[in-house]
C-alpha positions in Angstrom: -19.1 -36.2 -38.2 -16.1 -33.9 -38.4 -15.5 -32.0 -41.6 -13.1 -33.8 -44.0 -10.5 -31.1 -43.6 -10.2 -31.5 -39.9 -6.9 -33.0 -38.8 -6.8 -35.6 -36.1 -3.8 -37.3 -34.5 -3.1 -39.7 -31.7 -1.5 -37.8 -28.8 -0.1 -38.6 -25.4 -0.4 -34.9 -24.5 -4.0 -35.3 -23.4 -5.5 -37.7 -20.9 -6.7 -41.1 -22.1 -4.1 -41.1 -24.8 -6.7 -40.9 -27.5 -7.4 -38.9 -30.6 -7.4 -35.1 -30.5 -8.2 -32.3 -33.0 -4.9 -30.8 -34.1 -5.3 -27.0 -34.7 -2.8 -24.4 -35.8 -3.3 -21.0 -37.4 -1.5 -22.2 -40.5 -4.1 -24.9 -41.3 -7.4 -23.4 -40.2 -10.1 -24.1 -42.8 -13.3 -22.2 -43.3 -15.2 -24.8 -41.4 -12.5 -26.6 -39.4 -14.8 -28.6 -37.1 -18.5 -27.7 -37.2 -20.3 -29.5 -34.5 -23.9 -28.4 -35.2 -25.9 -26.0 -37.2 -27.1 -22.8 -35.5 -30.7 -24.1 -35.7 -29.7 -27.2 -33.7 -27.8 -25.3 -31.0 -28.5 -25.2 -27.3 -31.3 -23.1 -25.9 -30.4 -19.4 -25.6 -30.8 -19.1 -21.8 -28.1 -21.4 -20.6 -25.2 -23.5 -22.0 -22.0 -25.0 -20.9 -19.0 -25.5 -23.2 -16.0 -27.6 -22.0 -12.9 -29.2 -23.5 -9.6 -30.8 -22.7 -6.9 -28.8 -24.3 -3.1 -28.6 -24.7 -2.3 -25.0 -25.8 0.9 -24.7 -27.9 1.3 -20.9 -27.9 -0.2 -17.5 -27.3 -0.4 -14.7 -29.8 2.2 -11.9 -29.1 -0.6 -9.3 -29.2 -4.0 -9.5 -27.5 -5.6 -11.9 -30.0 -7.6 -14.8 -28.5 -6.8 -18.5 -29.2 -10.3 -19.8 -29.8 -11.3 -23.1 -28.1 -14.9 -23.1 -29.2 -17.3 -20.6 -30.7 -20.8 -19.9 -32.1 -19.8 -16.5 -33.5 -18.0 -14.9 -36.3 -16.6 -12.0 -34.3 -19.2 -9.4 -35.5 -20.3 -7.4 -32.4 -23.6 -6.6 -34.1 -24.6 -10.3 -34.3 -25.4 -12.7 -31.4 -22.9 -15.4 -30.4 -20.0 -16.4 -28.2 -16.4 -17.5 -28.3 -14.4 -19.2 -25.5 -10.6 -18.8 -25.7 -7.3 -17.9 -24.2 -6.0 -14.3 -24.2 -2.8 -13.4 -26.0 0.4 -11.9 -24.5 -0.6 -8.3 -25.2 -4.1 -8.6 -23.9 -5.6 -5.8 -21.8 -6.8 -8.7 -19.6 -4.4 -11.1 -17.9 -2.4 -12.8 -20.7 -2.8 -16.6 -21.0 -6.2 -16.8 -19.2 -9.6 -18.1 -20.1 -12.0 -15.6 -21.6 -15.5 -15.6 -23.0 -16.4 -13.0 -25.7 -20.2 -12.7 -26.2 -22.8 -10.6 -28.0 -26.4 -10.9 -26.9 -29.4 -9.2 -25.4 -29.5 -7.6 -22.0 -32.6 -7.5 -19.8 -34.1 -4.7 -21.8 -33.6 -6.5 -25.1 -30.7 -4.3 -26.3 -27.8 -6.0 -28.1 -24.6 -5.8 -26.1 -21.1 -7.0 -26.8 -19.1 -8.1 -23.7 -15.7 -9.5 -23.0 -15.8 -11.6 -19.8 -12.4 -12.3 -18.3 -11.8 -15.2 -15.8 -8.2 -14.5 -14.7 -7.8 -18.3 -14.6 -4.6 -19.4 -16.3 -4.2 -21.9 -19.1 -0.4 -22.7 -19.2 1.2 -23.9 -22.4 2.0 -27.5 -23.4 0.1 -29.1 -20.5 -3.3 -30.9 -20.6 -5.9 -28.6 -19.0 -9.7 -28.9 -18.6 -11.4 -25.6 -19.5 -15.1 -24.7 -19.3 -17.5 -21.8 -19.3 -21.1 -22.1 -18.2 -23.4 -19.2 -19.2 -26.7 -18.6 -17.4 -28.6 -15.3 -17.7 -26.5 -12.7 -16.0 -23.4 -14.8 -15.1 -20.6 -16.9 -16.5 -18.9 -19.5 -14.4 -15.4 -20.5 -15.5 -13.6 -23.7 -14.4 -10.1 -25.0 -15.2 -8.0 -27.9 -13.9 -4.4 -29.0 -14.6 -4.9 -32.6 -15.8 -1.1 -33.2 -15.7 -1.1 -33.0 -11.9 -3.3 -35.7 -10.3 -3.3 -33.7 -7.1 -4.6 -30.5 -8.7 -8.0 -29.1 -7.8 -10.6 -27.4 -9.9 -10.3 -23.6 -10.0 -13.5 -21.7 -10.5 -14.8 -18.1 -10.7 -18.2 -16.6 -11.5 -18.4 -13.3 -13.2 -21.6 -11.2 -13.5 -22.5 -10.0 -17.0 -25.4 -7.8 -18.3 -26.1 -10.2 -21.1 -29.0 -12.5 -20.4 -29.4 -14.2 -23.9 -26.8 -15.0 -26.5 -28.9 -17.4 -28.7 -31.7 -15.3 -30.1 -30.9 -14.6 -33.7 -27.6 -16.6 -33.7 -27.0 -18.0 -37.2 -23.5 -19.3 -36.9 -22.6 -23.0 -36.5 -20.8 -24.2 -33.4 -17.1 -24.6 -34.2 -14.2 -26.0 -32.2 -10.7 -24.6 -32.8 -11.7 -21.4 -34.5 -14.4 -18.8 -34.9 -16.8 -19.4 -37.7 -15.3 -16.6 -39.8 -12.1 -18.8 -39.9 -9.8 -15.9 -39.3 -6.4 -17.5 -38.8 -5.6 -14.8 -36.2 -8.2 -16.3 -33.8 -7.4 -19.9 -34.3 -6.3 -22.3 -31.6 -2.8 -23.7 -31.6 -2.4 -27.2 -30.1 -4.7 -30.1 -29.3 -8.4 -30.1 -28.5 -10.0 -33.3 -27.1 -13.2 -34.3 -25.4 -15.0 -31.2 -26.4 -18.6 -30.8 -25.3 -21.5 -28.3 -25.5 -24.6 -28.9 -23.4 -27.7 -27.1 -22.4 
């Protein structure tokens, strides 16, 4: 079940007009919405994280709005965070990105930022996802406010082959596990899912 401090609200901003997690940097708690403990997380080799979101704003700098994470932001510890880049990002602003720290093929710990260049516009319902398999990340997005829209996808090669070995953080939606307000999502998150 969600943590008691997680805020939910009915919204028509997302499909199915159901309940959604309401996140803003002003109300991020230490454990906003833990989904599972690190020991219960998906196998390290492959995973897919997906959600339906309506993003309210971007940070004016390069800070990422986190959709989901199993990471505290420490480049010396394994984990990952899926989010949307800020206006001042060195990557395309307002696009889906996966930050990850994990082992490469030789077993060395590496920290990588994997840009998709796929846009996530503000104040519209969007499906977002990232699928990690050893050596690649496949991103997908779709505008759910336009029934005629098609999925957009891109696959990016990465040197990281394993992000789960040694991961100790819980899986969190709406923030990283370190609860830094500067990395919090802003808007609605619904129908979130993490699968092997």
